[in-house]
N, C-alpha and C positions, 0 to 999 in steps of 0.2 A: 367231377370234382371228387373230393375224398369221401364225402358223406359219412356213413357209419363205418365204412372201411373194414369189413371183416376179412380175415384170411382163412382159407379152407385147405384142408389136406386132401389127399387123393380120394379119400372116402367120403368127402363132403361135409365132415364135421367142422363146425366153427371152433377155432382154437383161440383161447384168450391170448391177448398180447403180453400181459404180465402174469407172472406166476401167482399162486395163492399160498398163503400161510396156513398154519394149522387150523385156523378158524374158517378157512375158505375165502378169506378176503384178499384182494389184490395187495401185494407187498409193495411198500414204498421202496423203490430201488435205491441203492446206496450211492449211485453216481449218475451223472448225465450220460456218460459213456455206456454204462450198463443199460440205461433206459433206451438209448438209440439202438444198441445192439439187439435188444429184445424186439423192438419194433421192426427192424430190418429183417431179422430172421423169420419172424412170423408173417411178414407181408410179402415174402418172396413169391413172385408169380402174379401179383396183383397189377392192375393198370397203373397204380400210383408210382411204384418204383420204375416202371418203363418211362414215365414222364420225367422222373427225377434225373435219369441218366442224360437227358438232353440239356440240363441246366448247369450253369457254373456253380461252384461249391457254395458260395454265400447264399444264393437264392435257394439252392437245394436244401441247405441246412435250415433255412427259415420254414420251408414247407414240411420238412421232416419234424420240426418242433410242433407245428400245428397238427400233423398227423399223429404224433405221439400223444398229445393231449386228447384228441378226439378218441383215439383208441383206448386210452386209460379210462376216460369217462364211460365209454361204452362197456368196457370190461367190468367196471363197478356195477353198472346196471344189470349186467347179465350173469356175472360170475361170483360176486360177493354173496355172503350169506344174506338171504332176503331181509332178515331183521336189521341188518347193518347198512343196507344200501342207501337209505335216505340220509343217515348220519354221515356216511362217507362222501356222498355227493355234497352235503353241506360243508364238509371239510374242503372240498375243491372250491366251492364258492367263497369260503373264507380266505383261501389262498389267493384267489383272484383279487379280493379286496386288498390283500397285502401287496400283490404285484402292482396294482394301479395306484396304491398309496406310496409307492417307492420303497417299500421294505422287502426283505427277502422272503419269498414263499417257502413253505416247509416241504412241499411235495415236488419231487424232481420234474414230473411232467408239466407242472405249472411254472416252476423255476426256469425250465427250458424255454418258456415263451418270452422271457425278459428281453432278449436281444431283438426278436422279430417285432415285438410290440413297440419298442423304442425306435428301431430303424425304420419301420414301415407305418408307424402311427395307427396301429390297429386298435379300434375301440374295444371296450370290454363287452359290450352288448352281445356280439355274436358268440363269444365264448360262454356267456351266461345262458344263452338260449340252448346251447348244446347240453349244459348241465340240466336245464329244465326238461329237455327231452328225456334224459335219464330218469328224472322224477316222474314224468308222464308214464313211462313204461312200467313203473311200479304200481300205478293206480288205474291205468286204462289199458285193457288187453284186447278190446274189440273196437272196431270202427264200423259204424252203421252205413255210411255212404262214402263214395270216393272223395267228396268234398271234405268229409271229416278226416280222411287220411291226408289230404292236402294240408289241413291245418297242423297235423303232426309233423309233416315234412318241413313246415316253416320253422320248426324247432330243431329237428334232427338232421336236416340236410342243408337247407338254404343258407344258414349262417356260414358254412364252410366256404361257399362260393364268395361271399362277401369278404371273408378273411383272405382268400387267395387273391382277389382283386387288389386288396390293400398291399399284399406282398409284392405284387408286380407294379405297384404305383398306378393302377388303372381303375381305381374305384370311382364310379359315377353312379347316379341314380338309375340311368338308363341301362348301364351294364349290369348293375345289381339285379334289375328286374329280369333281364335275359338269363343271368346266372341262376336265378330262382327256377326258371323253367328247366334248365339243364340238371340242376341238383335234385329237384323233385323227381324228374324222370329217372335218374340213376338210382334214387332211393326206391322208387316203385319197382324197377327192374330187379333190384337186390331182394326186395320182399318176395318177388316171384321165384327167384332162385331158392330162397330159404323157407318156403312154405312149411315143409315138414319139420325142419329144425326149429323154427319159431314156435310151432304148436307143441311138438312133443317134448322139447327141452325147456322152453320158457313159458309155455302156456299162453302164447300170444297168437292172435289172428289178425294179420294186417290186410287180408283180402276183405273188401267191403261186404258187410253182412247182407246188404240189399242185393248184391250180385250173386252171392252164394245162394240166397233164397230164389232168386230169379231163375237160376239154372238147376234148382232142385238138389243142392248139396247139403249134406249134414256135416257137422264138425268131425265126425268119425272118418269122413273121407280124407281128412288131412293127415291121418295117421296110417294110411294104407301103405303097402309095400310098393305099389305102382299107382299112378294117377288115373282115376276113373275119368271117362270122357267128359262128364258134366263138370268136373273140376278143371280139366284142361281148358274148357271153354271160358271159365272164369279167369284163369291165368292169361289166356290169349287176349281177353278183353283188357286186362290191366297193361299188358305189353303194348297193345295198340294205342292205349291212352298215353303211355310213356313215350312212344315214338312220336306222337303228335306234340308232346311237350318238348322233346328234343328238337323237332323241326322249328318250333317257335323260338327256342333258345339258340338255334344255330347261327343267327347273325352275330352273336357274341364273338365268335371266332374271327370274323371279318373285321370287327371293330377294334381288334387288338393287333399289336405288331410284335415282331421279334420273338423273344423267349416266351412271352405271355401267350402269343398265338400258338406256338408249338405245343406248349403244355396243355392249354385248354382244348385244343383240337384233339389231343390224346385222350382227355377225359370223355369228350363227346364220342370219339371213335370207339372207346371202350363200351359205352352204352349201346351204340349201334351194333357192334359185334356181338355183344351179349344177347341183345334182342334177337339177332339172327340165329344165335346158337339155341335159344329157347324155341324158336320156330322150327329149326332143324330137328330138335328133339321131340317135336309134336307136343310141346308143353308138358312133357312128362317130367315133373320136378320132384317127385317123391322117390326116395331110395337111390338117388344118383346125383352127382354133381354136374350141373350143366355149365360148361365153361366155354368162352369164346375161343375160336381158333386164332392162333397168333398171326397167321397170314391174313385172315379176314380183318383183324384189328389193325394191322399195319397198313393194309390197303385202304381201310376207312380213314385212318389218320392222314395218309398221304393225299387222299382225295379231298379232305377238308382243307388241308393246308394249301394245296394247289388251287382249289376253287377260290380261296380267300386271297391268294396272291402271295407267293413266297417272299418276294423281295420287299414288301412294304412293311 
């Protein structure tokens, strides 16, 4: 799924989706077209646009609106002036109130949700949980156990899976539970890719503290130019856990049909291919961008679609 959906340049730095004004805060874009153009340009090369190209324009536009909102909230939590972040996230929440009250939101990333919310009957709760994840990032920067991290993923990742299921008209309790496995797995894999960036740029450690202590890691290890063996073992453990979650969520693909199956298979394939890339890199995630090979991603996607049954 989309999850937090960061775009990375060739050097591995996370780039904000939206520009910042003089105060360092994300700018409220002047039109929906400008908002979409910013998202697409920053997201080039991610798994999300690959899935988008398989879909008809209407559904593609709906997913793009969801993606723009998620990226905007994420940028506030990461790129705005720290003293302003909670206020700006509150502005997003207030705009969601306007949206669901039937009045016009003030922020374009929220205003852009109007059509998808109406056409697909998407409830407000998943969007609000994404905003709450942004708040959590301002107050919680360490996670003691993997279960603690799973609790964070319930806010930062899993809501997107629920929204996507609504977009495809496929939302059921059973599918939502399977989507949670997939989205959490993708979030954990992303945390593994971004270990150095999260620590040095944002002061956050998403690797569980219990695992860091178990393998003898100090936080200074997260700022090294290359990944020490003890830290690689911690990353490998998280990737193995993510792969188990992906396996638990894999039946979601077979439960879907048509466009929904193609798109969700693409997300799962992206997770599998990225996990393979991390293993191929010997879990050296510091000072380099570990990215999946396109051929590996397409092969995984085709395998998932074929195993589920293309024609159903």
